[in-house]
Structures are given as structure tokens and as C-alpha cells.
mmCIF file as Biopython writes it, N, C-alpha, C and O atoms, coordinates in Angstrom:
data_model
#
loop_
_atom_site.group_PDB
_atom_site.id
_atom_site.type_symbol
_atom_site.label_atom_id
_atom_site.label_alt_id
_atom_site.label_comp_id
_atom_site.label_asym_id
_atom_site.label_entity_id
_atom_site.label_seq_id
_atom_site.pdbx_PDB_ins_code
_atom_site.Cartn_x
_atom_site.Cartn_y
_atom_site.Cartn_z
_atom_site.occupancy
_atom_site.B_iso_or_equiv
_atom_site.auth_seq_id
_atom_site.auth_asym_id
_atom_site.pdbx_PDB_model_num
ATOM 1   N N  . MET A ? 1  ? 98.583  46.165 205.910 1.0 0.0 1  A 1 
ATOM 2   C CA . MET A ? 1  ? 99.562  47.106 205.419 1.0 0.0 1  A 1 
ATOM 3   C C  . MET A ? 1  ? 100.737 47.145 206.390 1.0 0.0 1  A 1 
ATOM 4   O O  . MET A ? 1  ? 100.533 47.288 207.596 1.0 0.0 1  A 1 
ATOM 5   N N  . THR A ? 2  ? 101.949 47.022 205.891 1.0 0.0 2  A 1 
ATOM 6   C CA . THR A ? 2  ? 103.103 46.958 206.771 1.0 0.0 2  A 1 
ATOM 7   C C  . THR A ? 2  ? 103.701 48.316 207.093 1.0 0.0 2  A 1 
ATOM 8   O O  . THR A ? 2  ? 104.354 48.467 208.125 1.0 0.0 2  A 1 
ATOM 9   N N  . LYS A ? 3  ? 103.498 49.296 206.247 1.0 0.0 3  A 1 
ATOM 10  C CA . LYS A ? 3  ? 104.019 50.654 206.443 1.0 0.0 3  A 1 
ATOM 11  C C  . LYS A ? 3  ? 105.542 50.662 206.588 1.0 0.0 3  A 1 
ATOM 12  O O  . LYS A ? 3  ? 106.091 51.349 207.449 1.0 0.0 3  A 1 
ATOM 13  N N  . LEU A ? 4  ? 106.221 49.881 205.725 1.0 0.0 4  A 1 
ATOM 14  C CA . LEU A ? 4  ? 107.678 49.893 205.743 1.0 0.0 4  A 1 
ATOM 15  C C  . LEU A ? 4  ? 108.239 51.196 205.190 1.0 0.0 4  A 1 
ATOM 16  O O  . LEU A ? 4  ? 109.306 51.645 205.610 1.0 0.0 4  A 1 
ATOM 17  N N  . VAL A ? 5  ? 107.531 51.796 204.259 1.0 0.0 5  A 1 
ATOM 18  C CA . VAL A ? 5  ? 107.892 53.123 203.749 1.0 0.0 5  A 1 
ATOM 19  C C  . VAL A ? 5  ? 106.655 54.008 203.889 1.0 0.0 5  A 1 
ATOM 20  O O  . VAL A ? 5  ? 105.543 53.491 203.988 1.0 0.0 5  A 1 
ATOM 21  N N  . PRO A ? 6  ? 106.827 55.330 203.899 1.0 0.0 6  A 1 
ATOM 22  C CA . PRO A ? 6  ? 105.668 56.213 204.036 1.0 0.0 6  A 1 
ATOM 23  C C  . PRO A ? 6  ? 104.673 56.037 202.884 1.0 0.0 6  A 1 
ATOM 24  O O  . PRO A ? 6  ? 105.055 55.707 201.761 1.0 0.0 6  A 1 
ATOM 25  N N  . GLN A ? 7  ? 103.420 56.259 203.178 1.0 0.0 7  A 1 
ATOM 26  C CA . GLN A ? 7  ? 102.363 56.040 202.195 1.0 0.0 7  A 1 
ATOM 27  C C  . GLN A ? 7  ? 102.497 56.991 201.002 1.0 0.0 7  A 1 
ATOM 28  O O  . GLN A ? 7  ? 102.204 56.598 199.873 1.0 0.0 7  A 1 
ATOM 29  N N  . TYR A ? 8  ? 102.931 58.221 201.228 1.0 0.0 8  A 1 
ATOM 30  C CA . TYR A ? 8  ? 103.027 59.158 200.116 1.0 0.0 8  A 1 
ATOM 31  C C  . TYR A ? 8  ? 104.076 58.732 199.099 1.0 0.0 8  A 1 
ATOM 32  O O  . TYR A ? 8  ? 103.942 59.050 197.918 1.0 0.0 8  A 1 
ATOM 33  N N  . VAL A ? 9  ? 105.114 58.021 199.525 1.0 0.0 9  A 1 
ATOM 34  C CA . VAL A ? 9  ? 106.115 57.530 198.585 1.0 0.0 9  A 1 
ATOM 35  C C  . VAL A ? 9  ? 105.508 56.437 197.701 1.0 0.0 9  A 1 
ATOM 36  O O  . VAL A ? 9  ? 105.779 56.375 196.502 1.0 0.0 9  A 1 
ATOM 37  N N  . SER A ? 10 ? 104.689 55.582 198.301 1.0 0.0 10 A 1 
ATOM 38  C CA . SER A ? 10 ? 104.034 54.524 197.531 1.0 0.0 10 A 1 
ATOM 39  C C  . SER A ? 10 ? 103.031 55.091 196.535 1.0 0.0 10 A 1 
ATOM 40  O O  . SER A ? 10 ? 102.964 54.640 195.391 1.0 0.0 10 A 1 
ATOM 41  N N  . VAL A ? 11 ? 102.254 56.078 196.966 1.0 0.0 11 A 1 
ATOM 42  C CA . VAL A ? 11 ? 101.267 56.700 196.072 1.0 0.0 11 A 1 
ATOM 43  C C  . VAL A ? 11 ? 101.970 57.437 194.946 1.0 0.0 11 A 1 
ATOM 44  O O  . VAL A ? 11 ? 101.535 57.375 193.796 1.0 0.0 11 A 1 
ATOM 45  N N  . TRP A ? 12 ? 103.038 58.125 195.261 1.0 0.0 12 A 1 
ATOM 46  C CA . TRP A ? 12 ? 103.832 58.833 194.265 1.0 0.0 12 A 1 
ATOM 47  C C  . TRP A ? 12 ? 104.350 57.855 193.224 1.0 0.0 12 A 1 
ATOM 48  O O  . TRP A ? 12 ? 104.288 58.134 192.026 1.0 0.0 12 A 1 
ATOM 49  N N  . GLY A ? 13 ? 104.860 56.714 193.665 1.0 0.0 13 A 1 
ATOM 50  C CA . GLY A ? 13 ? 105.357 55.697 192.746 1.0 0.0 13 A 1 
ATOM 51  C C  . GLY A ? 13 ? 104.256 55.129 191.876 1.0 0.0 13 A 1 
ATOM 52  O O  . GLY A ? 13 ? 104.469 54.892 190.687 1.0 0.0 13 A 1 
ATOM 53  N N  . LEU A ? 14 ? 103.078 54.904 192.447 1.0 0.0 14 A 1 
ATOM 54  C CA . LEU A ? 14 ? 101.954 54.378 191.684 1.0 0.0 14 A 1 
ATOM 55  C C  . LEU A ? 14 ? 101.523 55.355 190.596 1.0 0.0 14 A 1 
ATOM 56  O O  . LEU A ? 14 ? 101.274 54.954 189.459 1.0 0.0 14 A 1 
ATOM 57  N N  . ILE A ? 15 ? 101.438 56.623 190.940 1.0 0.0 15 A 1 
ATOM 58  C CA . ILE A ? 15 ? 101.074 57.643 189.951 1.0 0.0 15 A 1 
ATOM 59  C C  . ILE A ? 15 ? 102.138 57.722 188.857 1.0 0.0 15 A 1 
ATOM 60  O O  . ILE A ? 15 ? 101.808 57.841 187.678 1.0 0.0 15 A 1 
ATOM 61  N N  . ALA A ? 16 ? 103.397 57.658 189.240 1.0 0.0 16 A 1 
ATOM 62  C CA . ALA A ? 16 ? 104.480 57.733 188.259 1.0 0.0 16 A 1 
ATOM 63  C C  . ALA A ? 16 ? 104.459 56.540 187.311 1.0 0.0 16 A 1 
ATOM 64  O O  . ALA A ? 16 ? 104.717 56.697 186.118 1.0 0.0 16 A 1 
ATOM 65  N N  . VAL A ? 17 ? 104.159 55.362 187.821 1.0 0.0 17 A 1 
ATOM 66  C CA . VAL A ? 17 ? 104.089 54.173 186.962 1.0 0.0 17 A 1 
ATOM 67  C C  . VAL A ? 17 ? 102.935 54.292 185.980 1.0 0.0 17 A 1 
ATOM 68  O O  . VAL A ? 17 ? 103.075 53.917 184.816 1.0 0.0 17 A 1 
ATOM 69  N N  . VAL A ? 18 ? 101.804 54.805 186.429 1.0 0.0 18 A 1 
ATOM 70  C CA . VAL A ? 18 ? 100.670 55.004 185.522 1.0 0.0 18 A 1 
ATOM 71  C C  . VAL A ? 18 ? 101.042 55.996 184.418 1.0 0.0 18 A 1 
ATOM 72  O O  . VAL A ? 18 ? 100.669 55.803 183.260 1.0 0.0 18 A 1 
ATOM 73  N N  . LEU A ? 19 ? 101.767 57.042 184.766 1.0 0.0 19 A 1 
ATOM 74  C CA . LEU A ? 19 ? 102.210 58.007 183.754 1.0 0.0 19 A 1 
ATOM 75  C C  . LEU A ? 19 ? 103.142 57.359 182.733 1.0 0.0 19 A 1 
ATOM 76  O O  . LEU A ? 19 ? 103.004 57.596 181.533 1.0 0.0 19 A 1 
ATOM 77  N N  . VAL A ? 20 ? 104.086 56.546 183.197 1.0 0.0 20 A 1 
ATOM 78  C CA . VAL A ? 20 ? 105.022 55.891 182.286 1.0 0.0 20 A 1 
ATOM 79  C C  . VAL A ? 20 ? 104.296 54.904 181.387 1.0 0.0 20 A 1 
ATOM 80  O O  . VAL A ? 20 ? 104.570 54.840 180.188 1.0 0.0 20 A 1 
ATOM 81  N N  . TYR A ? 21 ? 103.366 54.128 181.955 1.0 0.0 21 A 1 
ATOM 82  C CA . TYR A ? 21 ? 102.604 53.183 181.143 1.0 0.0 21 A 1 
ATOM 83  C C  . TYR A ? 21 ? 101.750 53.902 180.097 1.0 0.0 21 A 1 
ATOM 84  O O  . TYR A ? 21 ? 101.650 53.452 178.956 1.0 0.0 21 A 1 
ATOM 85  N N  . SER A ? 22 ? 101.135 55.022 180.493 1.0 0.0 22 A 1 
ATOM 86  C CA . SER A ? 22 ? 100.325 55.759 179.524 1.0 0.0 22 A 1 
ATOM 87  C C  . SER A ? 22 ? 101.198 56.339 178.420 1.0 0.0 22 A 1 
ATOM 88  O O  . SER A ? 22 ? 100.790 56.364 177.259 1.0 0.0 22 A 1 
ATOM 89  N N  . TRP A ? 23 ? 102.390 56.803 178.767 1.0 0.0 23 A 1 
ATOM 90  C CA . TRP A ? 23 ? 103.321 57.323 177.770 1.0 0.0 23 A 1 
ATOM 91  C C  . TRP A ? 23 ? 103.707 56.218 176.793 1.0 0.0 23 A 1 
ATOM 92  O O  . TRP A ? 23 ? 103.722 56.438 175.582 1.0 0.0 23 A 1 
ATOM 93  N N  . ASN A ? 24 ? 104.019 55.028 177.312 1.0 0.0 24 A 1 
ATOM 94  C CA . ASN A ? 24 ? 104.380 53.915 176.442 1.0 0.0 24 A 1 
ATOM 95  C C  . ASN A ? 24 ? 103.211 53.480 175.564 1.0 0.0 24 A 1 
ATOM 96  O O  . ASN A ? 24 ? 103.412 53.134 174.400 1.0 0.0 24 A 1 
ATOM 97  N N  . LEU A ? 25 ? 102.013 53.492 176.096 1.0 0.0 25 A 1 
ATOM 98  C CA . LEU A ? 25 ? 100.837 53.132 175.317 1.0 0.0 25 A 1 
ATOM 99  C C  . LEU A ? 25 ? 100.618 54.127 174.185 1.0 0.0 25 A 1 
ATOM 100 O O  . LEU A ? 25 ? 100.310 53.727 173.062 1.0 0.0 25 A 1 
ATOM 101 N N  . LEU A ? 26 ? 100.773 55.415 174.466 1.0 0.0 26 A 1 
ATOM 102 C CA . LEU A ? 26 ? 100.630 56.425 173.420 1.0 0.0 26 A 1 
ATOM 103 C C  . LEU A ? 26 ? 101.689 56.244 172.333 1.0 0.0 26 A 1 
ATOM 104 O O  . LEU A ? 26 ? 101.391 56.376 171.146 1.0 0.0 26 A 1 
ATOM 105 N N  . GLU A ? 27 ? 102.909 55.947 172.732 1.0 0.0 27 A 1 
ATOM 106 C CA . GLU A ? 27 ? 103.972 55.713 171.759 1.0 0.0 27 A 1 
ATOM 107 C C  . GLU A ? 27 ? 103.667 54.473 170.913 1.0 0.0 27 A 1 
ATOM 108 O O  . GLU A ? 27 ? 103.910 54.471 169.706 1.0 0.0 27 A 1 
ATOM 109 N N  . PHE A ? 28 ? 103.142 53.436 171.533 1.0 0.0 28 A 1 
ATOM 110 C CA . PHE A ? 28 ? 102.806 52.204 170.822 1.0 0.0 28 A 1 
ATOM 111 C C  . PHE A ? 28 ? 101.701 52.446 169.798 1.0 0.0 28 A 1 
ATOM 112 O O  . PHE A ? 28 ? 101.710 51.852 168.720 1.0 0.0 28 A 1 
ATOM 113 N N  . MET A ? 29 ? 100.762 53.307 170.130 1.0 0.0 29 A 1 
ATOM 114 C CA . MET A ? 29 ? 99.661  53.604 169.226 1.0 0.0 29 A 1 
ATOM 115 C C  . MET A ? 29 ? 100.060 54.614 168.156 1.0 0.0 29 A 1 
ATOM 116 O O  . MET A ? 29 ? 99.249  54.942 167.290 1.0 0.0 29 A 1 
ATOM 117 N N  . GLY A ? 30 ? 101.281 55.105 168.201 1.0 0.0 30 A 1 
ATOM 118 C CA . GLY A ? 30 ? 101.757 56.027 167.183 1.0 0.0 30 A 1 
ATOM 119 C C  . GLY A ? 30 ? 101.503 57.484 167.486 1.0 0.0 30 A 1 
ATOM 120 O O  . GLY A ? 30 ? 101.675 58.341 166.619 1.0 0.0 30 A 1 
ATOM 121 N N  . ILE A ? 31 ? 101.099 57.770 168.693 1.0 0.0 31 A 1 
ATOM 122 C CA . ILE A ? 31 ? 100.847 59.154 169.097 1.0 0.0 31 A 1 
ATOM 123 C C  . ILE A ? 31 ? 102.060 59.618 169.902 1.0 0.0 31 A 1 
ATOM 124 O O  . ILE A ? 31 ? 102.080 59.521 171.129 1.0 0.0 31 A 1 
ATOM 125 N N  . GLY A ? 32 ? 103.053 60.113 169.204 1.0 0.0 32 A 1 
ATOM 126 C CA . GLY A ? 32 ? 104.262 60.565 169.875 1.0 0.0 32 A 1 
ATOM 127 C C  . GLY A ? 32 ? 104.064 61.943 170.470 1.0 0.0 32 A 1 
ATOM 128 O O  . GLY A ? 32 ? 103.618 62.865 169.787 1.0 0.0 32 A 1 
ATOM 129 N N  . ILE A ? 33 ? 104.392 62.084 171.729 1.0 0.0 33 A 1 
ATOM 130 C CA . ILE A ? 33 ? 104.309 63.400 172.353 1.0 0.0 33 A 1 
ATOM 131 C C  . ILE A ? 33 ? 105.721 63.840 172.703 1.0 0.0 33 A 1 
ATOM 132 O O  . ILE A ? 33 ? 106.517 63.063 173.231 1.0 0.0 33 A 1 
ATOM 133 N N  . SER A ? 34 ? 106.012 65.075 172.407 1.0 0.0 34 A 1 
ATOM 134 C CA . SER A ? 34 ? 107.376 65.560 172.605 1.0 0.0 34 A 1 
ATOM 135 C C  . SER A ? 34 ? 107.700 65.763 174.081 1.0 0.0 34 A 1 
ATOM 136 O O  . SER A ? 34 ? 108.873 65.767 174.452 1.0 0.0 34 A 1 
ATOM 137 N N  . ALA A ? 35 ? 106.702 65.931 174.918 1.0 0.0 35 A 1 
ATOM 138 C CA . ALA A ? 35 ? 106.931 66.145 176.349 1.0 0.0 35 A 1 
ATOM 139 C C  . ALA A ? 35 ? 106.884 64.830 177.116 1.0 0.0 35 A 1 
ATOM 140 O O  . ALA A ? 35 ? 106.675 64.843 178.329 1.0 0.0 35 A 1 
ATOM 141 N N  . GLY A ? 36 ? 107.070 63.703 176.449 1.0 0.0 36 A 1 
ATOM 142 C CA . GLY A ? 36 ? 106.969 62.399 177.083 1.0 0.0 36 A 1 
ATOM 143 C C  . GLY A ? 36 ? 108.012 62.157 178.153 1.0 0.0 36 A 1 
ATOM 144 O O  . GLY A ? 36 ? 107.772 61.385 179.081 1.0 0.0 36 A 1 
ATOM 145 N N  . ILE A ? 37 ? 109.156 62.795 178.046 1.0 0.0 37 A 1 
ATOM 146 C CA . ILE A ? 37 ? 110.215 62.591 179.039 1.0 0.0 37 A 1 
ATOM 147 C C  . ILE A ? 37 ? 109.774 63.082 180.413 1.0 0.0 37 A 1 
ATOM 148 O O  . ILE A ? 37 ? 110.271 62.600 181.430 1.0 0.0 37 A 1 
ATOM 149 N N  . VAL A ? 38 ? 108.850 64.032 180.453 1.0 0.0 38 A 1 
ATOM 150 C CA . VAL A ? 38 ? 108.336 64.530 181.729 1.0 0.0 38 A 1 
ATOM 151 C C  . VAL A ? 38 ? 107.659 63.392 182.493 1.0 0.0 38 A 1 
ATOM 152 O O  . VAL A ? 38 ? 107.757 63.321 183.718 1.0 0.0 38 A 1 
ATOM 153 N N  . PHE A ? 39 ? 106.972 62.503 181.771 1.0 0.0 39 A 1 
ATOM 154 C CA . PHE A ? 39 ? 106.335 61.362 182.411 1.0 0.0 39 A 1 
ATOM 155 C C  . PHE A ? 39 ? 107.380 60.444 183.044 1.0 0.0 39 A 1 
ATOM 156 O O  . PHE A ? 39 ? 107.160 59.890 184.120 1.0 0.0 39 A 1 
ATOM 157 N N  . GLY A ? 40 ? 108.506 60.291 182.373 1.0 0.0 40 A 1 
ATOM 158 C CA . GLY A ? 40 ? 109.573 59.450 182.899 1.0 0.0 40 A 1 
ATOM 159 C C  . GLY A ? 40 ? 110.287 60.056 184.094 1.0 0.0 40 A 1 
ATOM 160 O O  . GLY A ? 40 ? 110.819 59.330 184.934 1.0 0.0 40 A 1 
ATOM 161 N N  . LEU A ? 41 ? 110.303 61.373 184.178 1.0 0.0 41 A 1 
ATOM 162 C CA . LEU A ? 41 ? 110.979 62.032 185.297 1.0 0.0 41 A 1 
ATOM 163 C C  . LEU A ? 41 ? 110.292 61.750 186.626 1.0 0.0 41 A 1 
ATOM 164 O O  . LEU A ? 41 ? 110.947 61.721 187.668 1.0 0.0 41 A 1 
ATOM 165 N N  . ALA A ? 42 ? 108.986 61.542 186.602 1.0 0.0 42 A 1 
ATOM 166 C CA . ALA A ? 42 ? 108.256 61.277 187.843 1.0 0.0 42 A 1 
ATOM 167 C C  . ALA A ? 42 ? 108.755 59.992 188.494 1.0 0.0 42 A 1 
ATOM 168 O O  . ALA A ? 42 ? 108.982 59.968 189.704 1.0 0.0 42 A 1 
ATOM 169 N N  . ILE A ? 43 ? 108.930 58.926 187.720 1.0 0.0 43 A 1 
ATOM 170 C CA . ILE A ? 43 ? 109.398 57.661 188.287 1.0 0.0 43 A 1 
ATOM 171 C C  . ILE A ? 43 ? 110.888 57.742 188.615 1.0 0.0 43 A 1 
ATOM 172 O O  . ILE A ? 43 ? 111.343 57.123 189.577 1.0 0.0 43 A 1 
ATOM 173 N N  . LEU A ? 44 ? 111.641 58.493 187.831 1.0 0.0 44 A 1 
ATOM 174 C CA . LEU A ? 44 ? 113.066 58.657 188.112 1.0 0.0 44 A 1 
ATOM 175 C C  . LEU A ? 44 ? 113.275 59.312 189.475 1.0 0.0 44 A 1 
ATOM 176 O O  . LEU A ? 44 ? 114.066 58.831 190.287 1.0 0.0 44 A 1 
ATOM 177 N N  . PHE A ? 45 ? 112.569 60.401 189.719 1.0 0.0 45 A 1 
ATOM 178 C CA . PHE A ? 45 ? 112.706 61.091 191.003 1.0 0.0 45 A 1 
ATOM 179 C C  . PHE A ? 45 ? 112.175 60.245 192.155 1.0 0.0 45 A 1 
ATOM 180 O O  . PHE A ? 45 ? 112.704 60.307 193.264 1.0 0.0 45 A 1 
ATOM 181 N N  . ASN A ? 46 ? 111.138 59.460 191.902 1.0 0.0 46 A 1 
ATOM 182 C CA . ASN A ? 46 ? 110.611 58.572 192.931 1.0 0.0 46 A 1 
ATOM 183 C C  . ASN A ? 46 ? 111.648 57.526 193.318 1.0 0.0 46 A 1 
ATOM 184 O O  . ASN A ? 46 ? 111.849 57.267 194.505 1.0 0.0 46 A 1 
ATOM 185 N N  . GLU A ? 47 ? 112.299 56.932 192.352 1.0 0.0 47 A 1 
ATOM 186 C CA . GLU A ? 47 ? 113.312 55.908 192.640 1.0 0.0 47 A 1 
ATOM 187 C C  . GLU A ? 47 ? 114.500 56.499 193.397 1.0 0.0 47 A 1 
ATOM 188 O O  . GLU A ? 47 ? 115.012 55.885 194.333 1.0 0.0 47 A 1 
ATOM 189 N N  . ILE A ? 48 ? 114.932 57.681 192.994 1.0 0.0 48 A 1 
ATOM 190 C CA . ILE A ? 48 ? 116.048 58.333 193.682 1.0 0.0 48 A 1 
ATOM 191 C C  . ILE A ? 48 ? 115.647 58.682 195.115 1.0 0.0 48 A 1 
ATOM 192 O O  . ILE A ? 48 ? 116.414 58.442 196.047 1.0 0.0 48 A 1 
ATOM 193 N N  . PHE A ? 49 ? 114.449 59.247 195.296 1.0 0.0 49 A 1 
ATOM 194 C CA . PHE A ? 49 ? 113.986 59.621 196.626 1.0 0.0 49 A 1 
ATOM 195 C C  . PHE A ? 49 ? 113.835 58.393 197.514 1.0 0.0 49 A 1 
ATOM 196 O O  . PHE A ? 49 ? 114.227 58.425 198.680 1.0 0.0 49 A 1 
ATOM 197 N N  . LEU A ? 50 ? 113.272 57.305 196.979 1.0 0.0 50 A 1 
ATOM 198 C CA . LEU A ? 50 ? 113.086 56.089 197.763 1.0 0.0 50 A 1 
ATOM 199 C C  . LEU A ? 50 ? 114.434 55.513 198.198 1.0 0.0 50 A 1 
ATOM 200 O O  . LEU A ? 50 ? 114.585 55.079 199.340 1.0 0.0 50 A 1 
ATOM 201 N N  . GLY A ? 51 ? 115.404 55.507 197.297 1.0 0.0 51 A 1 
ATOM 202 C CA . GLY A ? 51 ? 116.734 55.025 197.660 1.0 0.0 51 A 1 
ATOM 203 C C  . GLY A ? 51 ? 117.381 55.857 198.748 1.0 0.0 51 A 1 
ATOM 204 O O  . GLY A ? 51 ? 117.959 55.317 199.692 1.0 0.0 51 A 1 
ATOM 205 N N  . MET A ? 52 ? 117.283 57.175 198.618 1.0 0.0 52 A 1 
ATOM 206 C CA . MET A ? 52 ? 117.863 58.054 199.636 1.0 0.0 52 A 1 
ATOM 207 C C  . MET A ? 52 ? 117.116 57.923 200.963 1.0 0.0 52 A 1 
ATOM 208 O O  . MET A ? 52 ? 117.728 57.979 202.030 1.0 0.0 52 A 1 
ATOM 209 N N  . TRP A ? 53 ? 115.788 57.748 200.898 1.0 0.0 53 A 1 
ATOM 210 C CA . TRP A ? 53 ? 114.978 57.573 202.114 1.0 0.0 53 A 1 
ATOM 211 C C  . TRP A ? 53 ? 115.420 56.317 202.854 1.0 0.0 53 A 1 
ATOM 212 O O  . TRP A ? 53 ? 115.605 56.349 204.071 1.0 0.0 53 A 1 
ATOM 213 N N  . LEU A ? 54 ? 115.589 55.221 202.140 1.0 0.0 54 A 1 
ATOM 214 C CA . LEU A ? 54 ? 115.954 53.965 202.779 1.0 0.0 54 A 1 
ATOM 215 C C  . LEU A ? 54 ? 117.376 53.996 203.331 1.0 0.0 54 A 1 
ATOM 216 O O  . LEU A ? 54 ? 117.658 53.367 204.350 1.0 0.0 54 A 1 
ATOM 217 N N  . ILE A ? 55 ? 118.263 54.716 202.671 1.0 0.0 55 A 1 
ATOM 218 C CA . ILE A ? 55 ? 119.623 54.854 203.203 1.0 0.0 55 A 1 
ATOM 219 C C  . ILE A ? 55 ? 119.607 55.689 204.477 1.0 0.0 55 A 1 
ATOM 220 O O  . ILE A ? 55 ? 120.267 55.343 205.457 1.0 0.0 55 A 1 
ATOM 221 N N  . ALA A ? 56 ? 118.855 56.789 204.466 1.0 0.0 56 A 1 
ATOM 222 C CA . ALA A ? 56 ? 118.839 57.706 205.604 1.0 0.0 56 A 1 
ATOM 223 C C  . ALA A ? 56 ? 118.003 57.178 206.769 1.0 0.0 56 A 1 
ATOM 224 O O  . ALA A ? 56 ? 118.452 57.203 207.915 1.0 0.0 56 A 1 
ATOM 225 N N  . LYS A ? 57 ? 116.804 56.706 206.486 1.0 0.0 57 A 1 
ATOM 226 C CA . LYS A ? 57 ? 115.881 56.312 207.553 1.0 0.0 57 A 1 
ATOM 227 C C  . LYS A ? 57 ? 115.802 54.807 207.742 1.0 0.0 57 A 1 
ATOM 228 O O  . LYS A ? 57 ? 115.584 54.336 208.859 1.0 0.0 57 A 1 
ATOM 229 N N  . GLY A ? 58 ? 115.973 54.057 206.685 1.0 0.0 58 A 1 
ATOM 230 C CA . GLY A ? 58 ? 115.804 52.612 206.769 1.0 0.0 58 A 1 
ATOM 231 C C  . GLY A ? 58 ? 114.338 52.242 206.793 1.0 0.0 58 A 1 
ATOM 232 O O  . GLY A ? 58 ? 113.461 53.104 206.744 1.0 0.0 58 A 1 
ATOM 233 N N  . PHE A ? 59 ? 114.086 50.946 206.870 1.0 0.0 59 A 1 
ATOM 234 C CA . PHE A ? 59 ? 112.713 50.474 206.970 1.0 0.0 59 A 1 
ATOM 235 C C  . PHE A ? 59 ? 112.181 50.741 208.364 1.0 0.0 59 A 1 
ATOM 236 O O  . PHE A ? 59 ? 112.952 50.886 209.312 1.0 0.0 59 A 1 
ATOM 237 N N  . ASN A ? 60 ? 110.892 50.806 208.486 1.0 0.0 60 A 1 
ATOM 238 C CA . ASN A ? 60 ? 110.233 50.929 209.772 1.0 0.0 60 A 1 
ATOM 239 C C  . ASN A ? 60 ? 110.258 49.536 210.400 1.0 0.0 60 A 1 
ATOM 240 O O  . ASN A ? 60 ? 109.363 48.733 210.137 1.0 0.0 60 A 1 
ATOM 241 N N  . SER A ? 61 ? 111.249 49.238 211.213 1.0 0.0 61 A 1 
ATOM 242 C CA . SER A ? 61 ? 111.445 47.885 211.731 1.0 0.0 61 A 1 
ATOM 243 C C  . SER A ? 61 ? 110.343 47.460 212.684 1.0 0.0 61 A 1 
ATOM 244 O O  . SER A ? 61 ? 110.059 46.267 212.785 1.0 0.0 61 A 1 
ATOM 245 N N  . SER A ? 62 ? 109.718 48.379 213.379 1.0 0.0 62 A 1 
ATOM 246 C CA . SER A ? 62 ? 108.642 47.993 214.285 1.0 0.0 62 A 1 
ATOM 247 C C  . SER A ? 62 ? 107.440 47.472 213.508 1.0 0.0 62 A 1 
ATOM 248 O O  . SER A ? 62 ? 106.748 46.568 213.977 1.0 0.0 62 A 1 
ATOM 249 N N  . ALA A ? 63 ? 107.181 48.026 212.333 1.0 0.0 63 A 1 
ATOM 250 C CA . ALA A ? 63 ? 106.090 47.521 211.497 1.0 0.0 63 A 1 
ATOM 251 C C  . ALA A ? 63 ? 106.410 46.124 210.990 1.0 0.0 63 A 1 
ATOM 252 O O  . ALA A ? 63 ? 105.529 45.268 210.904 1.0 0.0 63 A 1 
ATOM 253 N N  . ASN A ? 64 ? 107.664 45.899 210.657 1.0 0.0 64 A 1 
ATOM 254 C CA . ASN A ? 64 ? 108.083 44.587 210.177 1.0 0.0 64 A 1 
ATOM 255 C C  . ASN A ? 64 ? 107.985 43.556 211.299 1.0 0.0 64 A 1 
ATOM 256 O O  . ASN A ? 64 ? 107.583 42.421 211.045 1.0 0.0 64 A 1 
ATOM 257 N N  . ASP A ? 65 ? 108.344 43.920 212.533 1.0 0.0 65 A 1 
ATOM 258 C CA . ASP A ? 65 ? 108.259 43.013 213.671 1.0 0.0 65 A 1 
ATOM 259 C C  . ASP A ? 65 ? 106.812 42.654 213.975 1.0 0.0 65 A 1 
ATOM 260 O O  . ASP A ? 65 ? 106.518 41.520 214.351 1.0 0.0 65 A 1 
ATOM 261 N N  . THR A ? 66 ? 105.905 43.618 213.812 1.0 0.0 66 A 1 
ATOM 262 C CA . THR A ? 66 ? 104.486 43.381 214.059 1.0 0.0 66 A 1 
ATOM 263 C C  . THR A ? 66 ? 103.926 42.368 213.073 1.0 0.0 66 A 1 
ATOM 264 O O  . THR A ? 66 ? 103.163 41.480 213.453 1.0 0.0 66 A 1 
ATOM 265 N N  . VAL A ? 67 ? 104.301 42.499 211.820 1.0 0.0 67 A 1 
ATOM 266 C CA . VAL A ? 67 ? 103.811 41.568 210.791 1.0 0.0 67 A 1 
ATOM 267 C C  . VAL A ? 67 ? 104.343 40.171 211.040 1.0 0.0 67 A 1 
ATOM 268 O O  . VAL A ? 67 ? 103.602 39.198 210.910 1.0 0.0 67 A 1 
ATOM 269 N N  . SER A ? 68 ? 105.622 40.052 211.398 1.0 0.0 68 A 1 
ATOM 270 C CA . SER A ? 68 ? 106.191 38.732 211.633 1.0 0.0 68 A 1 
ATOM 271 C C  . SER A ? 68 ? 105.610 38.093 212.899 1.0 0.0 68 A 1 
ATOM 272 O O  . SER A ? 68 ? 105.484 36.870 212.969 1.0 0.0 68 A 1 
ATOM 273 N N  . ALA A ? 69 ? 105.253 38.913 213.904 1.0 0.0 69 A 1 
ATOM 274 C CA . ALA A ? 69 ? 104.646 38.370 215.110 1.0 0.0 69 A 1 
ATOM 275 C C  . ALA A ? 69 ? 103.230 37.850 214.834 1.0 0.0 69 A 1 
ATOM 276 O O  . ALA A ? 69 ? 102.811 36.852 215.420 1.0 0.0 69 A 1 
ATOM 277 N N  . LYS A ? 70 ? 102.495 38.524 213.946 1.0 0.0 70 A 1 
ATOM 278 C CA . LYS A ? 70 ? 101.146 38.080 213.602 1.0 0.0 70 A 1 
ATOM 279 C C  . LYS A ? 70 ? 101.186 36.788 212.792 1.0 0.0 70 A 1 
ATOM 280 O O  . LYS A ? 70 ? 100.248 35.993 212.850 1.0 0.0 70 A 1 
ATOM 281 N N  . ALA A ? 71 ? 102.260 36.573 212.039 1.0 0.0 71 A 1 
ATOM 282 C CA . ALA A ? 71 ? 102.371 35.381 211.214 1.0 0.0 71 A 1 
ATOM 283 C C  . ALA A ? 71 ? 102.626 34.122 212.051 1.0 0.0 71 A 1 
ATOM 284 O O  . ALA A ? 71 ? 102.357 33.014 211.586 1.0 0.0 71 A 1 
ATOM 285 N N  . LYS A ? 72 ? 103.134 34.273 213.262 1.0 0.0 72 A 1 
ATOM 286 C CA . LYS A ? 72 ? 103.456 33.124 214.102 1.0 0.0 72 A 1 
ATOM 287 C C  . LYS A ? 72 ? 102.276 32.558 214.775 1.0 0.0 72 A 1 
ATOM 288 O O  . LYS A ? 72 ? 102.397 31.583 215.517 1.0 0.0 72 A 1 
#
């Protein structure tokens, strides 16, 4: 694990993707839910937060250096 971004951001993104996929699957099966946009908001906020995090903090460069040193 490189830990370029915090683990909670990755877990948040994974949960949000599962929500979006489940929403799309329900729509495909013909089960339309009116609150489906809420599922999409989770990934939207994750993407915005991740972008702002990377602009403000950047990648964890020491973790990246460790991985590249192990590869040599």
C-alpha cells in the first residue's frame, strides 16, 4: 500500500462507487427509485474532496519515494 492519499478517502470512494453501481443496476432492472440522486451525491462529494485534498496537501511524496526505492 502506497498511502498516497488517506485511507478514509479511498474507502469513501469505494462505498460511493458501490452505491452508484447499485443505483444503476436498479434502474436497469426497472426499479426506479426517486431518491437515486442521493447515491450519486456520495461520489460527487468524494471527487470534489479528493481534488481539493490533492491541491491543498498534494501526494504523500515520502510514500512514493519508498515504493520507488523498493522497486530498484
